[in-house]
C-alpha positions as CSV (number, residue, x, y, z in Angstrom):
1,M,14.7,-6.1,1.2
2,K,16.2,-3.3,0.8
3,L,15.3,-0.1,3.1
4,K,15.1,2.1,-0.3
5,D,12.4,0.0,-1.7
6,T,9.9,0.7,1.1
7,V,8.2,3.5,2.2
8,A,5.3,3.3,5.1
9,V,2.6,5.5,6.6
10,L,0.2,5.1,9.2
11,L,-3.7,5.5,8.5
12,L,-7.0,4.7,10.2
13,M,-9.5,1.9,9.6
14,G,-13.3,2.3,10.5
15,L,-12.9,-0.4,12.8
16,C,-13.5,0.7,16.3
17,G,-14.3,0.1,19.7
18,M,-14.8,1.5,23.2
19,S,-11.5,1.8,24.0
20,Y,-9.4,1.1,20.7
21,C,-9.2,1.8,16.9
22,V,-7.8,0.0,14.3
23,V,-5.3,1.5,12.1
24,R,-3.1,0.3,9.0
25,Q,0.6,1.1,8.3
26,H,0.7,1.2,4.5
27,V,4.7,0.3,3.0
28,Y,5.2,1.3,-0.7
29,V,7.4,-1.9,-2.1
30,S,9.1,-0.8,-5.5
31,Q,9.7,-4.6,-6.4
32,L,8.0,-5.4,-9.7
33,L,5.7,-8.5,-9.0
34,T,2.4,-9.8,-10.4
35,W,-0.8,-9.5,-7.9
36,P,-0.4,-13.1,-6.7
37,E,3.4,-12.5,-5.9
38,A,2.8,-9.4,-4.4
39,Q,0.2,-10.6,-2.2
40,Q,2.5,-13.5,-0.9
41,Y,5.0,-11.0,-0.5
42,C,3.2,-9.0,1.6
43,R,1.9,-11.8,3.7
44,Q,5.3,-13.3,4.4
45,R,6.5,-9.8,5.5
46,Y,3.4,-7.9,6.7
47,D,-0.1,-8.7,6.9
48,D,-1.6,-8.6,3.2
49,L,-1.8,-6.4,0.6
50,S,-3.1,-2.9,1.5
51,T,-6.9,-2.2,1.5
52,V,-7.8,1.2,0.6
53,T,-11.2,2.5,1.1
54,S,-11.1,6.2,0.4
55,S,-9.8,8.7,-2.0
56,E,-8.8,10.5,1.3
57,E,-6.6,7.5,2.2
58,I,-5.1,7.0,-1.5
59,I,-4.1,10.6,-1.4
60,S,-2.5,9.8,2.1
61,L,-0.3,6.6,1.0
62,P,3.1,6.7,1.0
63,A,5.2,8.8,-2.0
64,T,6.9,6.7,-4.4
65,V,9.2,6.7,-7.1
66,P,8.4,5.3,-10.5
67,P,10.1,2.0,-10.7
68,S,12.3,0.8,-14.0
69,C,9.3,-0.4,-16.4
70,P,10.2,-2.8,-19.3
71,N,9.1,-1.0,-22.4
72,N,6.9,-2.5,-24.9
73,T,4.6,-4.1,-22.5
74,D,0.9,-4.0,-22.3
75,D,1.3,-3.1,-18.6
76,Y,3.9,-0.4,-19.1
77,K,1.6,2.7,-18.4
78,A,0.1,0.9,-15.4
79,C,3.9,-0.1,-14.2
80,Q,4.6,3.6,-14.0
81,S,1.8,4.9,-12.2
82,G,-0.1,2.2,-10.9
83,K,0.3,0.3,-7.7
84,W,-1.0,-3.2,-6.5
85,I,-3.5,-3.1,-3.6
86,G,-5.3,-6.0,-2.1
87,L,-8.6,-5.4,-4.4
88,Y,-9.7,-8.7,-6.6
89,I,-12.6,-10.5,-8.2
90,D,-12.7,-13.8,-6.7
91,S,-14.0,-16.8,-8.8
92,S,-17.7,-16.1,-8.3
93,H,-17.2,-12.5,-9.6
94,L,-17.7,-10.9,-6.5
95,T,-15.3,-7.7,-5.5
96,R,-13.1,-8.7,-2.7
97,W,-10.1,-7.4,-0.6
98,S,-7.1,-9.7,0.1
99,G,-7.5,-11.7,3.3
100,E,-11.6,-11.5,3.4
101,D,-11.6,-15.3,1.4
102,M,-9.4,-17.7,3.0
103,N,-10.0,-19.8,0.0
104,I,-6.7,-19.9,-2.5
105,T,-7.9,-18.6,-6.0
106,K,-6.1,-19.2,-9.5
107,Y,-5.8,-15.5,-10.3
108,A,-4.4,-15.9,-13.8
109,T,-7.9,-15.0,-15.9
110,L,-9.0,-12.7,-13.3
111,K,-8.9,-9.1,-12.7
112,C,-7.0,-7.4,-9.5
113,G,-6.8,-4.0,-8.1
114,V,-4.5,-1.0,-8.9
115,V,-4.7,2.3,-7.1
116,W,-4.0,5.5,-9.3
117,N,-2.4,7.9,-6.6
118,A,-2.5,11.0,-9.0
119,L,-6.4,10.3,-9.9
120,Q,-7.1,8.8,-6.5
121,V,-9.2,6.2,-7.8
122,C,-8.9,2.6,-8.0
123,S,-9.5,-0.1,-11.1
124,L,-9.1,-3.3,-11.9
125,V,-6.5,-4.7,-14.5
126,P,-5.1,-8.3,-15.4
127,C,-3.4,-10.2,-12.2
128,T,-0.6,-11.3,-14.4
129,W,0.8,-7.7,-14.8
130,T,3.9,-6.9,-13.4
131,L,3.6,-4.0,-10.7
132,S,5.0,-2.2,-7.7
133,F,2.6,-2.4,-4.5
134,Y,1.4,-1.8,-1.1
135,C,1.6,-4.0,1.9
136,M,0.0,-2.9,5.3
137,T,0.3,-4.1,8.7
138,K,-2.4,-3.7,11.2
139,F,-2.5,-1.8,14.5
140,E,-4.8,-0.7,17.2
141,V,-4.9,2.6,18.9
142,M,-6.3,2.0,22.4
143,L,-6.9,4.1,25.6
144,V,-5.0,3.4,28.9
145,E,-7.2,4.5,31.9
146,Q,-4.3,4.5,34.0
147,K,-2.8,8.0,34.8
148,M,0.5,8.8,34.3
149,A,3.0,11.7,33.5
150,W,4.2,11.8,30.2
151,E,7.2,10.0,30.5
152,E,5.7,7.4,32.5
153,A,3.0,6.9,30.0
154,L,5.8,6.9,27.1
155,V,7.7,4.1,28.9
156,Y,4.5,2.3,29.6
157,C,3.4,2.1,25.7
158,R,6.7,1.4,24.7
159,S,7.3,-1.6,27.2
160,K,3.9,-3.1,26.7
161,Y,3.0,-2.5,23.1
162,I,4.5,0.0,20.4
163,D,4.4,3.9,21.2
164,L,2.0,6.6,22.3
165,V,-0.1,7.5,19.5
166,S,0.3,10.4,16.4
167,L,-2.4,12.3,15.2
168,T,-1.4,12.8,11.9
169,S,-4.6,13.6,10.1
170,E,-8.3,14.5,10.7
171,I,-9.3,11.3,10.7
172,W,-6.8,10.3,13.1
173,M,-8.3,13.0,15.5
174,K,-12.0,12.1,15.0
175,E,-11.2,8.4,16.0
176,A,-9.0,9.5,18.9
177,V,-11.3,11.5,20.2
178,N,-14.1,8.7,20.2
179,V,-11.3,6.3,21.5
180,G,-10.5,8.5,24.5
181,G,-14.3,9.0,24.7
182,S,-14.5,7.0,28.2
183,A,-11.2,8.5,29.7
184,Q,-11.4,9.4,33.1
185,T,-9.4,12.8,32.3
186,A,-10.1,15.7,30.3
187,Y,-7.0,15.4,28.3
188,V,-5.3,12.2,27.2
189,W,-1.6,11.9,26.3
190,T,-0.4,11.8,22.9
191,G,3.3,11.1,21.3
192,L,3.8,15.0,20.8
193,R,6.5,16.1,22.8
194,F,8.9,19.8,22.1
195,L,12.5,19.3,22.2
196,D,15.7,20.8,20.8
197,G,13.3,23.8,19.5
198,G,10.4,21.8,17.8
199,W,7.8,19.5,18.2
200,F,7.6,16.0,17.0
201,W,6.0,12.8,17.4
202,T,7.8,10.0,19.1
203,T,6.8,7.5,16.4
204,H,8.8,10.3,13.7
205,N,5.7,10.7,11.7
206,A,5.7,13.9,9.7
207,L,4.4,16.9,11.9
208,K,2.1,18.0,8.8
209,Y,-1.5,18.1,10.1
210,Q,-2.0,20.2,13.3
211,A,-4.9,20.8,15.8
212,W,-3.5,23.1,18.1
213,S,-5.9,25.3,20.2
214,S,-4.3,28.6,19.1
215,E,-4.0,29.4,15.6
216,S,-0.8,28.6,15.3
217,K,1.5,25.8,17.1
218,P,3.7,27.3,20.2
219,H,7.1,27.9,19.3
220,C,8.6,28.2,22.6
221,P,6.5,26.9,25.2
222,A,7.5,27.2,29.1
223,R,10.1,24.5,30.1
224,N,7.0,22.5,31.9
225,L,4.6,22.7,29.2
226,R,6.4,20.7,26.4
227,C,4.0,17.7,26.2
228,G,1.4,17.7,23.9
229,A,-2.3,16.3,24.9
230,L,-5.5,15.7,23.1
231,A,-8.2,17.9,24.8
232,Q,-11.5,15.4,24.5
233,N,-14.0,17.8,24.5
234,E,-12.8,20.4,22.2
235,G,-10.8,17.9,19.6
236,I,-7.9,20.0,19.8
237,W,-4.3,19.7,21.1
238,E,-2.9,21.4,24.0
239,M,0.5,21.8,25.7
240,R,0.4,20.6,29.1
241,D,2.5,20.1,32.0
242,C,4.5,16.8,31.2
243,E,4.1,15.9,34.9
244,E,0.6,16.0,34.9
245,K,-1.1,12.5,35.5
246,L,-3.5,12.0,32.7
247,N,-4.9,8.6,30.9
248,F,-3.1,8.2,27.1
249,L,-3.6,6.5,23.6
250,C,-1.3,4.1,23.0
251,F,-0.4,1.9,19.4
252,R,-0.3,-1.8,19.9
253,K,-0.1,-4.6,17.2
254,S,-3.7,-5.8,16.1
255,K,-5.3,-8.9,17.8
256,C,-6.6,-9.7,14.1
257,L,-4.1,-12.2,12.9
258,P,-2.8,-11.9,9.5
259,Y,-3.8,-14.4,7.0
260,Q,-2.6,-17.7,7.3
261,P,-2.4,-20.4,4.1
């Protein structure tokens, strides 16, 4: 699989517990496959074809470049702007998401889901069309109720899980506040850090969405205030002393296992 064939982004799911929340990492694959082939591809390399449940989630999907589509075919228009997702109609004519039904189904005469990013809608088309597609991997955002300095929290998350959490949208913020509601500290560390003249996420996600306590992000914080924390009560970011001992939010691989045929 070539690196240029995939683009990834993290999005929240609406499945949360007291100290964790499941997130989806969506990856765009430009290879043209039928829906069953795309499903197999995703299950071999990730967890499954993507589940997309809202227009906001569609908007936040990875940017794509139109693939090279064959001319004079029924699926030419869909190939240019539509991408497979995990939606399909099963043998009982019920709409399902890939992974919900553990039974292998023959899709040749059924309909499968396509997302149209520009229109922010999904529709059903013949499963035999060849389109590019989105795969997903599931992660959890979890609260660690130990008190650590920012650097210690980063090392802890990376050694035991994946990384400190990145809050890249309003949805993320709401769920992070929900997950962190049982924290023992008023602030919880995130993966937000200031180095070399700029703020960034340790997961390398773009810093487009912002929720600073002031109108704009601090461009030149004091040397000891270069770590970003989530203020639980206010639901905003604040720069804090990096040596302050706080609870923190980590990413970890979801305990929900991917589909196994």
